[in-house]
C-alpha positions in Angstrom: 11.8 -11.9 10.5 9.2 -12.6 8.0 7.6 -10.8 4.9 4.1 -9.3 4.8 2.8 -12.6 3.7 4.3 -14.7 6.3 7.2 -16.3 4.3 10.7 -16.1 5.7 12.8 -13.0 4.4 15.3 -14.2 1.8 13.5 -17.2 0.8 12.3 -17.5 -2.8 8.7 -16.5 -2.9 6.3 -17.5 -6.1 5.1 -15.0 -8.5 1.7 -15.4 -7.1 3.1 -14.7 -3.6 4.8 -11.8 -4.9 1.8 -10.3 -6.8 -0.3 -10.8 -3.6 2.2 -9.0 -1.5 2.5 -6.1 -3.9 -1.4 -6.0 -4.2 -1.9 -5.7 -0.3 0.8 -3.0 -0.1 -0.6 -1.0 -2.9 -4.1 -1.4 -1.3 -2.9 -0.2 2.0 -1.1 2.7 0.4 -4.5 3.7 -1.2 -6.5 3.3 2.1 -3.8 5.3 3.7 -4.0 8.0 1.4 -7.6 8.3 1.4 -7.7 8.6 5.3 -5.2 11.3 4.9 -7.4 13.2 2.4 -10.3 12.6 4.9 -8.2 14.1 7.7 -7.2 17.0 6.1 -11.0 17.7 4.6 -12.0 17.5 8.4 -9.4 20.0 9.2 -10.4 22.6 6.5 -14.2 22.0 7.4 -13.5 23.0 11.1 -11.5 26.0 10.0 -14.5 27.1 7.9 -17.0 26.3 10.7 -14.9 28.4 13.2 -14.8 31.1 10.7 -18.5 31.1 10.1 -19.3 30.8 14.0 -17.1 33.8 14.5 -18.8 35.9 11.7 -22.2 34.8 13.3 -20.9 35.7 16.9 -19.9 39.1 15.7 -23.5 39.7 14.2 -25.2 38.4 17.2 -23.0 40.4 19.6 -23.7 43.6 17.4 -27.5 43.2 17.2 -28.4 41.8 20.6 -26.1 43.7 22.8 -26.6 47.4 21.3 -29.9 48.4 23.2 -28.9 47.0 26.7 -25.1 47.8 26.5 -25.8 51.3 24.8 -28.1 52.4 27.8 -25.8 51.0 30.6 -22.8 52.2 28.9 -24.1 55.8 28.1 -25.7 56.4 31.6 -22.3 55.1 33.1 -20.5 57.4 31.2 -23.0 60.2 31.9 -22.6 59.2 35.7 -18.7 59.6 35.6 -18.9 62.8 33.6 -21.1 65.8 32.8 -21.2 65.1 29.0 -24.3 65.4 26.9 -26.4 62.0 27.2 -26.1 62.1 23.4 -22.4 62.1 23.3 -22.6 59.2 25.8 -24.8 57.1 23.7 -22.5 57.6 20.9 -19.5 56.6 22.7 -21.5 53.4 24.2 -22.3 52.6 20.3 -18.6 52.9 19.2 -17.4 50.5 21.9 -20.0 47.9 20.6 -18.7 48.5 16.9 -15.1 47.8 18.1 -16.1 44.6 19.6 -17.7 43.6 16.5 -14.9 44.4 14.3 -12.6 42.4 16.5 -14.8 39.3 16.2 -14.9 39.9 12.4 -11.1 40.2 12.0 -11.1 36.6 14.0 -13.3 35.4 11.2 -11.2 36.8 8.6 -8.1 35.0 9.7 -9.6 31.7 10.2 -11.2 32.2 6.7 -7.9 32.7 5.2 -6.3 29.8 6.8 -9.0 27.6 5.5 -8.6 28.9 1.9 -4.9 28.5 2.1 -4.9 24.9 3.0 -3.7 22.7 0.2 -4.3 19.2 1.9 -6.6 17.4 -0.4 -4.8 18.7 -3.5 -1.5 17.3 -2.1 -2.8 13.8 -1.5 -4.5 13.9 -5.2 -1.1 14.9 -6.6 0.6 12.1 -4.5 -1.9 9.4 -5.7 -1.5 10.6 -9.3 2.4 10.1 -9.0 2.0 6.7 -7.3 -0.4 5.7 -10.4 2.4 7.2 -12.9 5.1 5.2 -11.2 3.0 2.0 -11.2 2.0 2.4 -14.6 5.7 2.8 -15.9 7.0 -0.3 -13.9 8.0 -3.3 -15.8 8.8 -6.7 -14.6 12.5 -7.5 -14.1 13.8 -9.6 -17.1 14.3 -13.2 -16.0 17.5 -15.0 -17.4 16.6 -17.7 -20.0 16.9 -21.0 -18.6 18.7 -23.9 -20.6 16.4 -26.0 -22.4 17.3 -29.1 -20.3 16.3 -27.5 -17.0 13.1 -26.1 -18.1 10.7 -29.0 -16.9 12.7 -28.8 -13.5 11.9 -25.3 -13.3 8.3 -25.7 -14.1 8.1 -28.6 -11.6 9.9 -26.7 -8.9 7.5 -23.5 -9.2 4.5 -26.0 -9.2 5.7 -27.3 -6.0 6.3 -23.9 -4.2 3.1 -22.5 -5.1 1.1 -25.7 -3.7 
């Protein structure tokens, strides 16, 4: 098993290796959070587009179907009953309005879902939280080396980093 930078786990790593590993992980975290925000925005846009499409369909059905459907339905009702032709036309118009109302309700439901979505706000809050944690992070205190071992420690760090 090895660490993200390829060194064996448990082996002492230099400060440079630790910093490079932390930088790579932080970069990956930021990229992942950006990808999450993009995915959530895409979902919200799809919901909004569905809502707009449903509203457009409701309007199109109401406008384009009225003449033909009104005549067909009115004469159909007149054929099945002996009601006045004007009453038959009113019933066919009411049926068209009912269809338009159902489509408008579908549009309202999708619009409310798109409005309630808090995906991008959650991601922004998470990124701010990560930044606050990183700002407060302090390096662990290193134990003081005895004066007679300082040159050996410097040489050991120099050998491990090269």
